[in-house]
mmCIF file of the C-alpha atoms, coordinates in Angstrom:
data_MODEL
# 
_entry.id   MODEL 
# 
loop_
_atom_site.group_PDB 
_atom_site.id 
_atom_site.type_symbol 
_atom_site.label_atom_id 
_atom_site.label_alt_id 
_atom_site.label_comp_id 
_atom_site.label_asym_id 
_atom_site.label_entity_id 
_atom_site.label_seq_id 
_atom_site.pdbx_PDB_ins_code 
_atom_site.Cartn_x 
_atom_site.Cartn_y 
_atom_site.Cartn_z 
_atom_site.occupancy 
_atom_site.B_iso_or_equiv 
_atom_site.pdbx_formal_charge 
_atom_site.auth_seq_id 
_atom_site.auth_comp_id 
_atom_site.auth_asym_id 
_atom_site.auth_atom_id 
_atom_site.pdbx_PDB_model_num 
ATOM 1  C CA . UNK A 1 1  ? 209.719 -13.319 -106.178 1.00 0.00 ? 1  UNK A CA 1 
ATOM 2  C CA . UNK A 1 2  ? 212.553 -15.605 -105.169 1.00 0.00 ? 2  UNK A CA 1 
ATOM 3  C CA . UNK A 1 3  ? 213.823 -15.497 -101.715 1.00 0.00 ? 3  UNK A CA 1 
ATOM 4  C CA . UNK A 1 4  ? 217.396 -15.282 -100.098 1.00 0.00 ? 4  UNK A CA 1 
ATOM 5  C CA . UNK A 1 5  ? 217.805 -16.415 -96.403  1.00 0.00 ? 5  UNK A CA 1 
ATOM 6  C CA . UNK A 1 6  ? 218.674 -13.592 -94.006  1.00 0.00 ? 6  UNK A CA 1 
ATOM 7  C CA . UNK A 1 7  ? 222.521 -13.435 -93.208  1.00 0.00 ? 7  UNK A CA 1 
ATOM 8  C CA . UNK A 1 8  ? 223.926 -15.326 -96.236  1.00 0.00 ? 8  UNK A CA 1 
ATOM 9  C CA . UNK A 1 9  ? 222.915 -16.052 -99.695  1.00 0.00 ? 9  UNK A CA 1 
ATOM 10 C CA . UNK A 1 10 ? 224.449 -18.649 -102.049 1.00 0.00 ? 10 UNK A CA 1 
ATOM 11 C CA . UNK A 1 11 ? 224.674 -17.958 -105.785 1.00 0.00 ? 11 UNK A CA 1 
ATOM 12 C CA . UNK A 1 12 ? 225.436 -20.854 -108.145 1.00 0.00 ? 12 UNK A CA 1 
ATOM 13 C CA . UNK A 1 13 ? 226.282 -21.089 -111.744 1.00 0.00 ? 13 UNK A CA 1 
ATOM 14 C CA . UNK A 1 14 ? 227.059 -23.835 -114.420 1.00 0.00 ? 14 UNK A CA 1 
ATOM 15 C CA . UNK A 1 15 ? 230.776 -24.287 -115.035 1.00 0.00 ? 15 UNK A CA 1 
ATOM 16 C CA . UNK A 1 16 ? 231.735 -23.114 -118.566 1.00 0.00 ? 16 UNK A CA 1 
ATOM 17 C CA . UNK A 1 17 ? 235.536 -23.135 -118.203 1.00 0.00 ? 17 UNK A CA 1 
ATOM 18 C CA . UNK A 1 18 ? 237.209 -23.257 -121.695 1.00 0.00 ? 18 UNK A CA 1 
ATOM 19 C CA . UNK A 1 19 ? 234.424 -21.420 -123.390 1.00 0.00 ? 19 UNK A CA 1 
ATOM 20 C CA . UNK A 1 20 ? 235.752 -18.214 -124.818 1.00 0.00 ? 20 UNK A CA 1 
ATOM 21 C CA . UNK A 1 21 ? 238.094 -16.683 -122.454 1.00 0.00 ? 21 UNK A CA 1 
ATOM 22 C CA . UNK A 1 22 ? 236.608 -18.482 -119.385 1.00 0.00 ? 22 UNK A CA 1 
ATOM 23 C CA . UNK A 1 23 ? 239.101 -20.062 -117.101 1.00 0.00 ? 23 UNK A CA 1 
ATOM 24 C CA . UNK A 1 24 ? 238.451 -22.256 -114.015 1.00 0.00 ? 24 UNK A CA 1 
ATOM 25 C CA . UNK A 1 25 ? 240.811 -19.913 -112.035 1.00 0.00 ? 25 UNK A CA 1 
ATOM 26 C CA . UNK A 1 26 ? 238.522 -16.904 -112.703 1.00 0.00 ? 26 UNK A CA 1 
ATOM 27 C CA . UNK A 1 27 ? 237.370 -14.893 -109.558 1.00 0.00 ? 27 UNK A CA 1 
ATOM 28 C CA . UNK A 1 28 ? 233.532 -14.767 -108.988 1.00 0.00 ? 28 UNK A CA 1 
ATOM 29 C CA . UNK A 1 29 ? 232.222 -11.497 -107.844 1.00 0.00 ? 29 UNK A CA 1 
ATOM 30 C CA . UNK A 1 30 ? 228.809 -11.465 -106.466 1.00 0.00 ? 30 UNK A CA 1 
ATOM 31 C CA . UNK A 1 31 ? 226.923 -8.340  -105.574 1.00 0.00 ? 31 UNK A CA 1 
ATOM 32 C CA . UNK A 1 32 ? 223.572 -7.859  -103.860 1.00 0.00 ? 32 UNK A CA 1 
ATOM 33 C CA . UNK A 1 33 ? 222.011 -4.294  -103.754 1.00 0.00 ? 33 UNK A CA 1 
ATOM 34 C CA . UNK A 1 34 ? 219.458 -3.505  -101.266 1.00 0.00 ? 34 UNK A CA 1 
ATOM 35 C CA . UNK A 1 35 ? 216.844 -1.393  -103.033 1.00 0.00 ? 35 UNK A CA 1 
ATOM 36 C CA . UNK A 1 36 ? 214.995 -0.448  -99.796  1.00 0.00 ? 36 UNK A CA 1 
ATOM 37 C CA . UNK A 1 37 ? 218.006 0.758   -98.061  1.00 0.00 ? 37 UNK A CA 1 
ATOM 38 C CA . UNK A 1 38 ? 220.137 1.975   -101.147 1.00 0.00 ? 38 UNK A CA 1 
ATOM 39 C CA . UNK A 1 39 ? 223.078 -0.260  -99.852  1.00 0.00 ? 39 UNK A CA 1 
ATOM 40 C CA . UNK A 1 40 ? 225.302 -2.879  -101.485 1.00 0.00 ? 40 UNK A CA 1 
ATOM 41 C CA . UNK A 1 41 ? 227.393 -5.770  -100.191 1.00 0.00 ? 41 UNK A CA 1 
ATOM 42 C CA . UNK A 1 42 ? 229.924 -7.695  -102.593 1.00 0.00 ? 42 UNK A CA 1 
ATOM 43 C CA . UNK A 1 43 ? 233.054 -9.663  -102.770 1.00 0.00 ? 43 UNK A CA 1 
ATOM 44 C CA . UNK A 1 44 ? 235.770 -9.523  -105.243 1.00 0.00 ? 44 UNK A CA 1 
ATOM 45 C CA . UNK A 1 45 ? 237.160 -12.861 -104.200 1.00 0.00 ? 45 UNK A CA 1 
ATOM 46 C CA . UNK A 1 46 ? 234.186 -14.971 -103.173 1.00 0.00 ? 46 UNK A CA 1 
ATOM 47 C CA . UNK A 1 47 ? 235.106 -18.133 -105.166 1.00 0.00 ? 47 UNK A CA 1 
ATOM 48 C CA . UNK A 1 48 ? 236.530 -19.234 -108.390 1.00 0.00 ? 48 UNK A CA 1 
ATOM 49 C CA . UNK A 1 49 ? 234.533 -20.064 -111.697 1.00 0.00 ? 49 UNK A CA 1 
ATOM 50 C CA . UNK A 1 50 ? 235.382 -23.846 -111.023 1.00 0.00 ? 50 UNK A CA 1 
ATOM 51 C CA . UNK A 1 51 ? 233.674 -23.754 -107.542 1.00 0.00 ? 51 UNK A CA 1 
ATOM 52 C CA . UNK A 1 52 ? 230.351 -23.154 -109.363 1.00 0.00 ? 52 UNK A CA 1 
ATOM 53 C CA . UNK A 1 53 ? 228.901 -21.300 -106.291 1.00 0.00 ? 53 UNK A CA 1 
ATOM 54 C CA . UNK A 1 54 ? 229.799 -18.324 -103.845 1.00 0.00 ? 54 UNK A CA 1 
ATOM 55 C CA . UNK A 1 55 ? 228.455 -17.221 -100.644 1.00 0.00 ? 55 UNK A CA 1 
ATOM 56 C CA . UNK A 1 56 ? 227.522 -13.564 -99.964  1.00 0.00 ? 56 UNK A CA 1 
ATOM 57 C CA . UNK A 1 57 ? 226.955 -12.205 -96.401  1.00 0.00 ? 57 UNK A CA 1 
ATOM 58 C CA . UNK A 1 58 ? 223.741 -9.969  -96.325  1.00 0.00 ? 58 UNK A CA 1 
ATOM 59 C CA . UNK A 1 59 ? 223.411 -7.417  -93.373  1.00 0.00 ? 59 UNK A CA 1 
ATOM 60 C CA . UNK A 1 60 ? 221.385 -8.708  -90.507  1.00 0.00 ? 60 UNK A CA 1 
ATOM 61 C CA . UNK A 1 61 ? 219.101 -5.728  -90.652  1.00 0.00 ? 61 UNK A CA 1 
ATOM 62 C CA . UNK A 1 62 ? 218.130 -6.403  -94.468  1.00 0.00 ? 62 UNK A CA 1 
ATOM 63 C CA . UNK A 1 63 ? 215.445 -9.015  -93.362  1.00 0.00 ? 63 UNK A CA 1 
ATOM 64 C CA . UNK A 1 64 ? 212.237 -8.249  -95.290  1.00 0.00 ? 64 UNK A CA 1 
ATOM 65 C CA . UNK A 1 65 ? 213.916 -6.211  -97.813  1.00 0.00 ? 65 UNK A CA 1 
ATOM 66 C CA . UNK A 1 66 ? 214.306 -6.523  -101.772 1.00 0.00 ? 66 UNK A CA 1 
ATOM 67 C CA . UNK A 1 67 ? 217.739 -7.289  -103.095 1.00 0.00 ? 67 UNK A CA 1 
ATOM 68 C CA . UNK A 1 68 ? 219.020 -7.115  -106.735 1.00 0.00 ? 68 UNK A CA 1 
ATOM 69 C CA . UNK A 1 69 ? 221.587 -9.901  -107.252 1.00 0.00 ? 69 UNK A CA 1 
ATOM 70 C CA . UNK A 1 70 ? 224.521 -9.872  -109.740 1.00 0.00 ? 70 UNK A CA 1 
ATOM 71 C CA . UNK A 1 71 ? 227.515 -11.819 -110.599 1.00 0.00 ? 71 UNK A CA 1 
ATOM 72 C CA . UNK A 1 72 ? 230.557 -11.021 -112.614 1.00 0.00 ? 72 UNK A CA 1 
ATOM 73 C CA . UNK A 1 73 ? 233.954 -12.816 -113.147 1.00 0.00 ? 73 UNK A CA 1 
ATOM 74 C CA . UNK A 1 74 ? 237.534 -11.633 -113.556 1.00 0.00 ? 74 UNK A CA 1 
ATOM 75 C CA . UNK A 1 75 ? 240.653 -13.413 -114.640 1.00 0.00 ? 75 UNK A CA 1 
ATOM 76 C CA . UNK A 1 76 ? 242.878 -14.290 -111.385 1.00 0.00 ? 76 UNK A CA 1 
ATOM 77 C CA . UNK A 1 77 ? 245.270 -11.580 -112.711 1.00 0.00 ? 77 UNK A CA 1 
ATOM 78 C CA . UNK A 1 78 ? 242.471 -9.053  -113.212 1.00 0.00 ? 78 UNK A CA 1 
ATOM 79 C CA . UNK A 1 79 ? 243.252 -8.264  -116.728 1.00 0.00 ? 79 UNK A CA 1 
ATOM 80 C CA . UNK A 1 80 ? 240.213 -9.746  -118.232 1.00 0.00 ? 80 UNK A CA 1 
ATOM 81 C CA . UNK A 1 81 ? 236.764 -8.850  -116.864 1.00 0.00 ? 81 UNK A CA 1 
ATOM 82 C CA . UNK A 1 82 ? 233.431 -10.203 -117.939 1.00 0.00 ? 82 UNK A CA 1 
ATOM 83 C CA . UNK A 1 83 ? 230.146 -8.465  -118.054 1.00 0.00 ? 83 UNK A CA 1 
ATOM 84 C CA . UNK A 1 84 ? 228.256 -8.854  -114.989 1.00 0.00 ? 84 UNK A CA 1 
ATOM 85 C CA . UNK A 1 85 ? 224.871 -10.875 -115.015 1.00 0.00 ? 85 UNK A CA 1 
ATOM 86 C CA . UNK A 1 86 ? 221.746 -9.824  -113.384 1.00 0.00 ? 86 UNK A CA 1 
ATOM 87 C CA . UNK A 1 87 ? 220.174 -12.490 -111.350 1.00 0.00 ? 87 UNK A CA 1 
ATOM 88 C CA . UNK A 1 88 ? 216.892 -10.948 -110.521 1.00 0.00 ? 88 UNK A CA 1 
ATOM 89 C CA . UNK A 1 89 ? 215.004 -9.415  -107.683 1.00 0.00 ? 89 UNK A CA 1 
ATOM 90 C CA . UNK A 1 90 ? 214.845 -11.496 -104.283 1.00 0.00 ? 90 UNK A CA 1 
ATOM 91 C CA . UNK A 1 91 ? 213.271 -11.016 -100.937 1.00 0.00 ? 91 UNK A CA 1 
ATOM 92 C CA . UNK A 1 92 ? 215.504 -11.480 -97.838  1.00 0.00 ? 92 UNK A CA 1 
ATOM 93 C CA . UNK A 1 93 ? 213.713 -13.680 -95.480  1.00 0.00 ? 93 UNK A CA 1 
# 
C-alpha cells in the first residue's frame, strides 16, 4: 500500500489545461478520508490546476491509519465542477 507522511501529504497531477473545459486557474480540491477514524480533511482552495500539486494537512493522530485520497477541480468562479478522482488507499506513516 502506498504511504503518506504523517502531518502532510502532497498530491500531484499532470497539467491538462486547455483539454475540454480544464483551465489553468481551476481550483484543486484534495480530500483525505480516514477509514479507521471516520474523519476527513479537505481543502477547497489548495492550489490551482497549473500548480500541478497541492498539500493537504493530515491530523497528527492519524499516524498508522489508512486514508483514501481524492482530488477534484472546480472553475475559479465555482460554476464548473469536475468529477472527483479516487487516488487510492494509503497508509499514514
